[in-house]
N, C-alpha and C positions, 0 to 999 in steps of 0.2 A: 383414791388413796394410793393405788399402785403407781400412778403417774408421779405423785408427790414423793414416794420412796425413791423412784428412779432419779428424780431431780436432786434429791439430797445425796444420793450415792454419787452422781456425776460431779457435784460440787466438791464432795469429799475427796474424790480421786484426782481431781484437777490439780496440777502442780502449781506452786507459787508463781513461777514465771508465766504460766498461762493466765492466771487470774490477774497478774500485774498489767496485762495488756489493756484491761478495762479501766485502769486508773486514769482519771481525768487530770490533765495538766494544762497550765496556761503559760505558753512560751513567752508572751509579752511580759508577764509578771516575772518569769524566770530570767529574762534578759535584764529587767530592772534590778533584780537582786544581784545578778552577776556584775552589772556595771557599778552598783553602789557598795557591794560588800566584798566581792571576790576578785575584781579586776586587778587590784594592786599586786597580787601574787600570782594569779592564774590567767590574766588577760581577759578582756571582755569576751573574746571568742574562744577562750579555753586554751589558746596556744601561748601561754606565758613564757617569757624568755628566761626566767630565772631557773637554772638547772636543778636547784634544790627543791623546787615545787613541781608537782605532777602536771603533765599535759592532761587537760580535761576534755578537750574537743574530741567528739566521737566516742567517748567513754560511755559504756552502757548506763542508762539512767538508774536501773535497779542497783548497780554497784555503787554509784555515787550516793544514792539515797541511803544505802546501808552504811556507808562510811560516815555520812553526816549523822545518822542515828547513833552510831557507835561513839562518835566524838561527843555528842550531846549527853549520852548515858555514861560516858567515862570509860567505855570498853576499849577505846583507842585514845592514846594520850598525845597531845600536842597543845602547848599552852595557847597558841593563837587560834587553832581550829576548835578547841574546846569552848573558847569564849564566843567564837562566831556561831558555832552550831547551837549554843544555848539560846541564842536570840531567834532561831528559826523554828517555825511551826512545821508540822509534818507536811502540810501542803506546800509551804515555802521550799522544803527540801525536794519534793517531787518536781515542783516547777523549775527550779534552777537545774536540777539533774536532767530533766527533759530538754531544757534549752541547750545545755552543754553537749548533750548527745547529738543534737541536731547540727552542731557546728562542724565544719570540715577541718580535720587536723592537718597540719603542715607535715611534709615529708622530713623525717629526721635524717641525720648523716652520722655514720660511724667514723671515728677519727683514728683508729688503730687497727690496721689490717690484720696483724697477727692475732690480736685478741679477738677480733671479729670471727676469724676462722675457727678458733677454739670455742667461741661462744655458740657458733652455729652447730657445732658437733654436739654440744651439751643440750642446746635448745631442742634440737630435732631428735637426738638419739639418747640423751642422758649419759650416764657413765655406770655401767653394770658393776665395774670393779669397786666403785665407791658407793654403790646403791643409790645413785642420784637419778631420779625419775626425769624423763624428757619433759621439758616445759610445754612442748607442743601438744602433749596429750590433753592438757586442760585448757591451754590458752590458744590452741589451734596452730597449725603450721604457718598460717599467715599472720599470727599475732593478733587476730581480731577478737580472740576470747569467745566466750559463750554467754549471751545475755542472761542476767540474773544468777549466774553461777560463777564465772571467772572473768576477770577484767581484761579489757583490751590492753596489750603491751606494745603493740607496733608503734614505733616513734617516740616512746616514752624517754624522757631525759635519763641518761646513763647515771648521773649523780643521784637522782631520786631513786632509781631502781637499786643501786648499790646500797643506799641508806636503808631502804625497806628490807632487803634481804638480810642485811646485817642485824637489823632490829628483830626480825623473825628468828634469826639464828641465836641471838642473845636472849630471846624470850621477852624482849621489851615491847614488842608488838604481838598481841595474842588474839586478834579478832578474826583469825582465819577459820575456815570451815573445818572442824574436827582436827585442828592442829596440823593440817596438811602442809602448809607452807613452813611452819616451824620445823617439821620433819625433814622436808627437802633441804631447807637452808642449813640445817644442823650438819649436813654432810658436805656442804660446799666450803671450799677454801676461799680466801680473799681473791685469789687468781681466778677461780671459777666464777665468782660473783662479778668481778670486773669484766670478764669475757662475755658472759651472758648479757650484761648491761650494755656493752658496746654493740653486740649483735642486735639486741632489741631496738636500740636507738636508731639504727640504720636499716631496720627491716623493711623490705619493700613488698 
């Protein structure tokens, strides 16, 4: 009985990320879903060339799965993605997310040196004057993010990053944890957003 209580306690205190490691996924099935459903916008390997759509290669599977769940439930709005997610089962989401996580992301390139320098300052140190938190605190200095908590940003298309930060700022996207991104984006100007997006795109 004592051993049973100990096991129950252990399961209770384990974090969601730790439990997620035991989730079974099928990469072959994930690849099939990616090729048949996702490739037109994101590329079969997750390195889609369309700057309006996110790079998925190397993204944490827990993050991709959460976004798909949110699209399916209506917590995140996009006419195309809401329709696609509606046709995916929970296992489908896990499989395609695991497949994209396993793909190697291409190295992105920043195209504006001045914006990139300003973006680096904001990303690494924030702006205490405007109460803008440093992006690196959650997404890591390397842009790799933290699995199951914060997404990988390194190499993400600048156009996509800009669109998402503006959506958070306007409250049009509200599926962030505890409103954190909405709070950060609310303090950012268009110039701040463009600068961070350029830096992230070329982050090495």
